[in-house]
Backbone as XML, in Angstrom:
<?xml version="1.0"?>
<chain id="A" units="angstrom">
  <residue number="1" name="MET">
    <atom name="N" x="44.521" y="73.932" z="-6.792"/>
    <atom name="CA" x="43.090" y="73.968" z="-6.587"/>
    <atom name="C" x="42.545" y="72.555" z="-6.742"/>
  </residue>
  <residue number="2" name="PHE">
    <atom name="N" x="41.697" y="72.133" z="-5.825"/>
    <atom name="CA" x="41.089" y="70.832" z="-5.853"/>
    <atom name="C" x="39.744" y="70.907" z="-6.563"/>
  </residue>
  <residue number="3" name="THR">
    <atom name="N" x="39.530" y="70.072" z="-7.551"/>
    <atom name="CA" x="38.276" y="70.078" z="-8.271"/>
    <atom name="C" x="37.649" y="68.707" z="-8.247"/>
  </residue>
  <residue number="4" name="MET">
    <atom name="N" x="36.430" y="68.638" z="-7.771"/>
    <atom name="CA" x="35.673" y="67.385" z="-7.769"/>
    <atom name="C" x="34.795" y="67.319" z="-9.013"/>
  </residue>
  <residue number="5" name="LYS">
    <atom name="N" x="34.669" y="66.157" z="-9.581"/>
    <atom name="CA" x="33.739" y="65.977" z="-10.690"/>
    <atom name="C" x="32.409" y="65.553" z="-10.065"/>
  </residue>
  <residue number="6" name="ILE">
    <atom name="N" x="31.486" y="66.505" z="-10.005"/>
    <atom name="CA" x="30.177" y="66.259" z="-9.420"/>
    <atom name="C" x="29.180" y="66.119" z="-10.545"/>
  </residue>
  <residue number="7" name="ARG">
    <atom name="N" x="28.312" y="65.099" z="-10.416"/>
    <atom name="CA" x="27.305" y="64.825" z="-11.424"/>
    <atom name="C" x="25.925" y="64.810" z="-10.814"/>
  </residue>
  <residue number="8" name="ARG">
    <atom name="N" x="24.939" y="65.112" z="-11.638"/>
    <atom name="CA" x="23.536" y="65.045" z="-11.177"/>
    <atom name="C" x="23.287" y="63.672" z="-10.622"/>
  </residue>
  <residue number="9" name="GLY">
    <atom name="N" x="22.651" y="63.609" z="-9.470"/>
    <atom name="CA" x="22.349" y="62.340" z="-8.843"/>
    <atom name="C" x="23.368" y="61.895" z="-7.792"/>
  </residue>
  <residue number="10" name="ASP">
    <atom name="N" x="24.558" y="62.531" z="-7.773"/>
    <atom name="CA" x="25.548" y="62.222" z="-6.768"/>
    <atom name="C" x="25.041" y="62.616" z="-5.375"/>
  </residue>
  <residue number="11" name="ILE">
    <atom name="N" x="25.369" y="61.821" z="-4.393"/>
    <atom name="CA" x="25.077" y="62.177" z="-3.032"/>
    <atom name="C" x="26.396" y="62.636" z="-2.383"/>
  </residue>
  <residue number="12" name="VAL">
    <atom name="N" x="26.344" y="63.856" z="-1.853"/>
    <atom name="CA" x="27.535" y="64.475" z="-1.278"/>
    <atom name="C" x="27.283" y="64.850" z="0.168"/>
  </residue>
  <residue number="13" name="LEU">
    <atom name="N" x="28.358" y="65.038" z="0.927"/>
    <atom name="CA" x="28.234" y="65.522" z="2.317"/>
    <atom name="C" x="28.425" y="67.043" z="2.316"/>
  </residue>
  <residue number="14" name="VAL">
    <atom name="N" x="27.510" y="67.721" z="2.967"/>
    <atom name="CA" x="27.517" y="69.177" z="3.016"/>
    <atom name="C" x="27.519" y="69.628" z="4.474"/>
  </residue>
  <residue number="15" name="VAL">
    <atom name="N" x="28.247" y="70.667" z="4.800"/>
    <atom name="CA" x="28.238" y="71.215" z="6.160"/>
    <atom name="C" x="27.042" y="72.156" z="6.259"/>
  </residue>
  <residue number="16" name="TYR">
    <atom name="N" x="26.060" y="71.780" z="7.079"/>
    <atom name="CA" x="24.853" y="72.610" z="7.318"/>
    <atom name="C" x="25.000" y="73.272" z="8.685"/>
  </residue>
  <residue number="17" name="PRO">
    <atom name="N" x="24.822" y="74.562" z="8.776"/>
    <atom name="CA" x="24.847" y="75.236" z="10.110"/>
    <atom name="C" x="23.541" y="74.971" z="10.835"/>
  </residue>
  <residue number="18" name="PHE">
    <atom name="N" x="23.623" y="74.961" z="12.172"/>
    <atom name="CA" x="22.431" y="74.904" z="12.983"/>
    <atom name="C" x="21.670" y="76.225" z="12.817"/>
  </residue>
  <residue number="19" name="THR">
    <atom name="N" x="20.375" y="76.208" z="13.117"/>
    <atom name="CA" x="19.559" y="77.403" z="12.964"/>
    <atom name="C" x="20.126" y="78.591" z="13.740"/>
  </residue>
  <residue number="20" name="ASP">
    <atom name="N" x="20.642" y="78.355" z="14.930"/>
    <atom name="CA" x="21.191" y="79.458" z="15.731"/>
    <atom name="C" x="22.642" y="79.782" z="15.385"/>
  </residue>
  <residue number="21" name="LEU">
    <atom name="N" x="23.174" y="79.100" z="14.382"/>
    <atom name="CA" x="24.536" y="79.313" z="13.881"/>
    <atom name="C" x="25.623" y="79.031" z="14.903"/>
  </residue>
  <residue number="22" name="SER">
    <atom name="N" x="25.277" y="78.324" z="15.999"/>
    <atom name="CA" x="26.248" y="78.029" z="17.042"/>
    <atom name="C" x="27.221" y="76.941" z="16.621"/>
  </residue>
  <residue number="23" name="SER">
    <atom name="N" x="26.840" y="76.117" z="15.683"/>
    <atom name="CA" x="27.693" y="75.032" z="15.215"/>
    <atom name="C" x="27.168" y="74.549" z="13.886"/>
  </residue>
  <residue number="24" name="SER">
    <atom name="N" x="27.719" y="73.447" z="13.429"/>
    <atom name="CA" x="27.265" y="72.869" z="12.151"/>
    <atom name="C" x="27.449" y="71.349" z="12.202"/>
  </residue>
  <residue number="25" name="LYS">
    <atom name="N" x="26.871" y="70.701" z="11.189"/>
    <atom name="CA" x="26.960" y="69.244" z="11.113"/>
    <atom name="C" x="26.987" y="68.831" z="9.646"/>
  </residue>
  <residue number="26" name="LYS">
    <atom name="N" x="27.729" y="67.788" z="9.335"/>
    <atom name="CA" x="27.746" y="67.272" z="7.966"/>
    <atom name="C" x="26.461" y="66.449" z="7.721"/>
  </residue>
  <residue number="27" name="ARG">
    <atom name="N" x="25.838" y="66.725" z="6.591"/>
    <atom name="CA" x="24.593" y="66.033" z="6.225"/>
    <atom name="C" x="24.645" y="65.658" z="4.735"/>
  </residue>
  <residue number="28" name="PRO">
    <atom name="N" x="23.991" y="64.569" z="4.349"/>
    <atom name="CA" x="23.964" y="64.239" z="2.919"/>
    <atom name="C" x="22.978" y="65.117" z="2.137"/>
  </residue>
  <residue number="29" name="ALA">
    <atom name="N" x="23.287" y="65.289" z="0.874"/>
    <atom name="CA" x="22.419" y="66.031" z="-0.034"/>
    <atom name="C" x="22.625" y="65.420" z="-1.425"/>
  </residue>
  <residue number="30" name="ILE">
    <atom name="N" x="21.629" y="65.575" z="-2.285"/>
    <atom name="CA" x="21.710" y="65.032" z="-3.643"/>
    <atom name="C" x="21.844" y="66.202" z="-4.638"/>
  </residue>
  <residue number="31" name="VAL">
    <atom name="N" x="22.741" y="66.037" z="-5.593"/>
    <atom name="CA" x="22.974" y="67.042" z="-6.622"/>
    <atom name="C" x="21.866" y="66.954" z="-7.641"/>
  </residue>
  <residue number="32" name="ILE">
    <atom name="N" x="21.186" y="68.085" z="-7.914"/>
    <atom name="CA" x="20.108" y="68.077" z="-8.901"/>
    <atom name="C" x="20.397" y="69.006" z="-10.090"/>
  </residue>
  <residue number="33" name="SER">
    <atom name="N" x="21.465" y="69.782" z="-9.995"/>
    <atom name="CA" x="21.796" y="70.682" z="-11.105"/>
    <atom name="C" x="22.334" y="69.881" z="-12.311"/>
  </residue>
  <residue number="34" name="ARG">
    <atom name="N" x="22.202" y="70.478" z="-13.494"/>
    <atom name="CA" x="22.617" y="69.801" z="-14.711"/>
    <atom name="C" x="24.105" y="69.584" z="-14.748"/>
  </residue>
  <residue number="35" name="ASP">
    <atom name="N" x="24.531" y="68.462" z="-15.353"/>
    <atom name="CA" x="25.959" y="68.163" z="-15.443"/>
    <atom name="C" x="26.725" y="69.277" z="-16.168"/>
  </residue>
  <residue number="36" name="LEU">
    <atom name="N" x="26.132" y="69.875" z="-17.190"/>
    <atom name="CA" x="26.773" y="70.968" z="-17.911"/>
    <atom name="C" x="27.084" y="72.118" z="-16.937"/>
  </residue>
  <residue number="37" name="ASP">
    <atom name="N" x="26.124" y="72.482" z="-16.102"/>
    <atom name="CA" x="26.334" y="73.554" z="-15.144"/>
    <atom name="C" x="27.340" y="73.141" z="-14.065"/>
  </residue>
  <residue number="38" name="ASN">
    <atom name="N" x="27.315" y="71.891" z="-13.643"/>
    <atom name="CA" x="28.245" y="71.412" z="-12.626"/>
    <atom name="C" x="29.692" y="71.536" z="-13.104"/>
  </residue>
  <residue number="39" name="ARG">
    <atom name="N" x="29.920" y="71.365" z="-14.389"/>
    <atom name="CA" x="31.274" y="71.438" z="-14.936"/>
    <atom name="C" x="31.778" y="72.902" z="-15.058"/>
  </residue>
  <residue number="40" name="ARG">
    <atom name="N" x="30.882" y="73.809" z="-15.329"/>
    <atom name="CA" x="31.335" y="75.174" z="-15.652"/>
    <atom name="C" x="31.111" y="76.224" z="-14.527"/>
  </residue>
  <residue number="41" name="LEU">
    <atom name="N" x="30.315" y="75.878" z="-13.530"/>
    <atom name="CA" x="30.038" y="76.835" z="-12.456"/>
    <atom name="C" x="30.697" y="76.413" z="-11.155"/>
  </residue>
  <residue number="42" name="ASP">
    <atom name="N" x="30.843" y="77.365" z="-10.266"/>
    <atom name="CA" x="31.430" y="77.060" z="-8.950"/>
    <atom name="C" x="30.411" y="76.547" z="-7.932"/>
  </residue>
  <residue number="43" name="ASN">
    <atom name="N" x="29.144" y="76.598" z="-8.258"/>
    <atom name="CA" x="28.081" y="76.179" z="-7.357"/>
    <atom name="C" x="27.243" y="75.075" z="-7.968"/>
  </residue>
  <residue number="44" name="VAL">
    <atom name="N" x="26.633" y="74.277" z="-7.102"/>
    <atom name="CA" x="25.706" y="73.236" z="-7.594"/>
    <atom name="C" x="24.405" y="73.419" z="-6.829"/>
  </residue>
  <residue number="45" name="ILE">
    <atom name="N" x="23.333" y="72.855" z="-7.347"/>
    <atom name="CA" x="22.027" y="72.901" z="-6.698"/>
    <atom name="C" x="21.832" y="71.573" z="-6.009"/>
  </residue>
  <residue number="46" name="LEU">
    <atom name="N" x="21.495" y="71.611" z="-4.739"/>
    <atom name="CA" x="21.345" y="70.418" z="-3.895"/>
    <atom name="C" x="19.965" y="70.371" z="-3.256"/>
  </residue>
  <residue number="47" name="LEU">
    <atom name="N" x="19.518" y="69.155" z="-2.957"/>
    <atom name="CA" x="18.373" y="68.940" z="-2.088"/>
    <atom name="C" x="18.843" y="68.184" z="-0.855"/>
  </residue>
  <residue number="48" name="PRO">
    <atom name="N" x="18.408" y="68.580" z="0.324"/>
    <atom name="CA" x="18.844" y="67.894" z="1.548"/>
    <atom name="C" x="18.216" y="66.524" z="1.633"/>
  </residue>
  <residue number="49" name="ILE">
    <atom name="N" x="18.922" y="65.635" z="2.350"/>
    <atom name="CA" x="18.455" y="64.285" z="2.612"/>
    <atom name="C" x="18.368" y="64.126" z="4.122"/>
  </residue>
  <residue number="50" name="THR">
    <atom name="N" x="17.237" y="63.575" z="4.596"/>
    <atom name="CA" x="17.027" y="63.402" z="6.034"/>
    <atom name="C" x="16.650" y="61.969" z="6.351"/>
  </residue>
  <residue number="51" name="THR">
    <atom name="N" x="16.888" y="61.572" z="7.566"/>
    <atom name="CA" x="16.423" y="60.255" z="8.029"/>
    <atom name="C" x="15.105" y="60.369" z="8.765"/>
  </residue>
  <residue number="52" name="LYS">
    <atom name="N" x="14.564" y="61.601" z="8.857"/>
    <atom name="CA" x="13.266" y="61.803" z="9.522"/>
    <atom name="C" x="12.167" y="61.370" z="8.583"/>
  </residue>
  <residue number="53" name="LEU">
    <atom name="N" x="11.740" y="60.135" z="8.724"/>
    <atom name="CA" x="10.783" y="59.545" z="7.768"/>
    <atom name="C" x="9.348" y="60.037" z="7.976"/>
  </residue>
  <residue number="54" name="PHE">
    <atom name="N" x="9.112" y="60.845" z="9.012"/>
    <atom name="CA" x="7.750" y="61.351" z="9.206"/>
    <atom name="C" x="7.346" y="62.263" z="8.082"/>
  </residue>
  <residue number="55" name="HIS">
    <atom name="N" x="8.276" y="62.714" z="7.245"/>
    <atom name="CA" x="7.984" y="63.547" z="6.106"/>
    <atom name="C" x="7.336" y="62.753" z="4.974"/>
  </residue>
  <residue number="56" name="ARG">
    <atom name="N" x="7.390" y="61.426" z="5.021"/>
    <atom name="CA" x="6.939" y="60.585" z="3.898"/>
    <atom name="C" x="5.554" y="60.958" z="3.430"/>
  </residue>
  <residue number="57" name="GLY">
    <atom name="N" x="5.405" y="60.864" z="2.123"/>
    <atom name="CA" x="4.098" y="61.101" z="1.520"/>
    <atom name="C" x="3.899" y="62.451" z="0.862"/>
  </residue>
  <residue number="58" name="GLU">
    <atom name="N" x="4.808" y="63.380" z="1.097"/>
    <atom name="CA" x="4.706" y="64.686" z="0.450"/>
    <atom name="C" x="5.048" y="64.514" z="-1.028"/>
  </residue>
  <residue number="59" name="GLU">
    <atom name="N" x="4.371" y="65.279" z="-1.888"/>
    <atom name="CA" x="4.616" y="65.173" z="-3.331"/>
    <atom name="C" x="6.054" y="65.528" z="-3.718"/>
  </residue>
  <residue number="60" name="THR">
    <atom name="N" x="6.698" y="66.357" z="-2.941"/>
    <atom name="CA" x="8.045" y="66.824" z="-3.291"/>
    <atom name="C" x="9.136" y="66.032" z="-2.588"/>
  </residue>
  <residue number="61" name="GLU">
    <atom name="N" x="8.797" y="64.901" z="-2.012"/>
    <atom name="CA" x="9.775" y="64.096" z="-1.292"/>
    <atom name="C" x="9.916" y="62.715" z="-1.897"/>
  </residue>
  <residue number="62" name="VAL">
    <atom name="N" x="11.123" y="62.162" z="-1.837"/>
    <atom name="CA" x="11.377" y="60.835" z="-2.389"/>
    <atom name="C" x="11.986" y="59.965" z="-1.295"/>
  </residue>
  <residue number="63" name="LEU">
    <atom name="N" x="11.379" y="58.830" z="-1.045"/>
    <atom name="CA" x="11.893" y="57.882" z="-0.045"/>
    <atom name="C" x="12.977" y="57.025" z="-0.673"/>
  </residue>
  <residue number="64" name="ILE">
    <atom name="N" x="14.092" y="56.861" z="0.040"/>
    <atom name="CA" x="15.179" y="55.981" z="-0.393"/>
    <atom name="C" x="15.299" y="54.852" z="0.650"/>
  </residue>
  <residue number="65" name="ILE">
    <atom name="N" x="15.018" y="53.649" z="0.253"/>
    <atom name="CA" x="15.182" y="52.485" z="1.113"/>
    <atom name="C" x="16.589" y="51.974" z="0.890"/>
  </residue>
  <residue number="66" name="LYS">
    <atom name="N" x="17.407" y="51.979" z="1.935"/>
    <atom name="CA" x="18.847" y="51.697" z="1.779"/>
    <atom name="C" x="19.117" y="50.297" z="1.218"/>
  </residue>
  <residue number="67" name="ASP">
    <atom name="N" x="18.236" y="49.332" z="1.478"/>
    <atom name="CA" x="18.477" y="47.960" z="1.006"/>
    <atom name="C" x="17.845" y="47.675" z="-0.356"/>
  </residue>
  <residue number="68" name="SER">
    <atom name="N" x="17.183" y="48.673" z="-0.956"/>
    <atom name="CA" x="16.631" y="48.482" z="-2.297"/>
    <atom name="C" x="17.719" y="48.520" z="-3.328"/>
  </residue>
  <residue number="69" name="ASP">
    <atom name="N" x="17.415" y="48.100" z="-4.548"/>
    <atom name="CA" x="18.414" y="48.169" z="-5.636"/>
    <atom name="C" x="18.931" y="49.585" z="-5.814"/>
  </residue>
  <residue number="70" name="GLU">
    <atom name="N" x="18.053" y="50.575" z="-5.787"/>
    <atom name="CA" x="18.447" y="51.975" z="-5.971"/>
    <atom name="C" x="19.212" y="52.462" z="-4.737"/>
  </residue>
  <residue number="71" name="GLY">
    <atom name="N" x="18.765" y="52.075" z="-3.558"/>
    <atom name="CA" x="19.377" y="52.546" z="-2.331"/>
    <atom name="C" x="20.779" y="52.027" z="-2.078"/>
  </residue>
  <residue number="72" name="LYS">
    <atom name="N" x="21.044" y="50.826" z="-2.561"/>
    <atom name="CA" x="22.386" y="50.203" z="-2.316"/>
    <atom name="C" x="23.524" y="51.035" z="-2.920"/>
  </residue>
  <residue number="73" name="GLY">
    <atom name="N" x="23.240" y="51.704" z="-4.025"/>
    <atom name="CA" x="24.309" y="52.467" z="-4.687"/>
    <atom name="C" x="24.515" y="53.866" z="-4.143"/>
  </residue>
  <residue number="74" name="THR">
    <atom name="N" x="23.704" y="54.269" z="-3.153"/>
    <atom name="CA" x="23.790" y="55.632" z="-2.667"/>
    <atom name="C" x="24.866" y="55.851" z="-1.587"/>
  </residue>
  <residue number="75" name="GLY">
    <atom name="N" x="25.199" y="54.795" z="-0.863"/>
    <atom name="CA" x="26.096" y="54.944" z="0.261"/>
    <atom name="C" x="25.416" y="55.373" z="1.541"/>
  </residue>
  <residue number="76" name="LEU">
    <atom name="N" x="24.087" y="55.554" z="1.486"/>
    <atom name="CA" x="23.362" y="55.917" z="2.698"/>
    <atom name="C" x="23.276" y="54.717" z="3.621"/>
  </residue>
  <residue number="77" name="LYS">
    <atom name="N" x="23.393" y="54.962" z="4.914"/>
    <atom name="CA" x="23.401" y="53.875" z="5.895"/>
    <atom name="C" x="22.045" y="53.625" z="6.506"/>
  </residue>
  <residue number="78" name="ILE">
    <atom name="N" x="21.122" y="54.562" z="6.290"/>
    <atom name="CA" x="19.795" y="54.494" z="6.911"/>
    <atom name="C" x="18.766" y="54.877" z="5.850"/>
  </residue>
  <residue number="79" name="ASP">
    <atom name="N" x="17.545" y="54.287" z="5.912"/>
    <atom name="CA" x="16.465" y="54.706" z="5.033"/>
    <atom name="C" x="16.330" y="56.217" z="5.187"/>
  </residue>
  <residue number="80" name="SER">
    <atom name="N" x="16.133" y="56.908" z="4.071"/>
    <atom name="CA" x="16.181" y="58.376" z="4.110"/>
    <atom name="C" x="15.145" y="58.966" z="3.160"/>
  </residue>
  <residue number="81" name="VAL">
    <atom name="N" x="14.963" y="60.269" z="3.262"/>
    <atom name="CA" x="14.018" y="60.989" z="2.413"/>
    <atom name="C" x="14.760" y="62.177" z="1.790"/>
  </residue>
  <residue number="82" name="ILE">
    <atom name="N" x="14.641" y="62.285" z="0.456"/>
    <atom name="CA" x="15.113" y="63.485" z="-0.238"/>
    <atom name="C" x="14.019" y="64.539" z="-0.075"/>
  </residue>
  <residue number="83" name="VAL">
    <atom name="N" x="14.344" y="65.695" z="0.456"/>
    <atom name="CA" x="13.360" y="66.730" z="0.775"/>
    <atom name="C" x="13.359" y="67.761" z="-0.323"/>
  </residue>
  <residue number="84" name="GLY">
    <atom name="N" x="12.239" y="67.829" z="-1.078"/>
    <atom name="CA" x="12.094" y="68.836" z="-2.121"/>
    <atom name="C" x="11.537" y="70.109" z="-1.543"/>
  </residue>
  <residue number="85" name="VAL">
    <atom name="N" x="11.307" y="71.057" z="-2.387"/>
    <atom name="CA" x="10.792" y="72.357" z="-1.906"/>
    <atom name="C" x="9.317" y="72.375" z="-1.718"/>
  </residue>
</chain>
């Protein structure tokens, strides 16, 4: 069995299905579940990350500038937005 050590704040690639379920695509997401839960459970809580910057300004969204100090450590290749609920 393969086990990844996933921590809160990690950016991971997730396979998201298209709305019509005809296919899927890998997309980045950020882990927001607690590290304690990540170690003991089979599931983690994620928020999707998008490059669609028209979402900017919502209270539940966080802009990541790829060339900023914070953005450089993410591995993201394009400025992106973490999409909250």
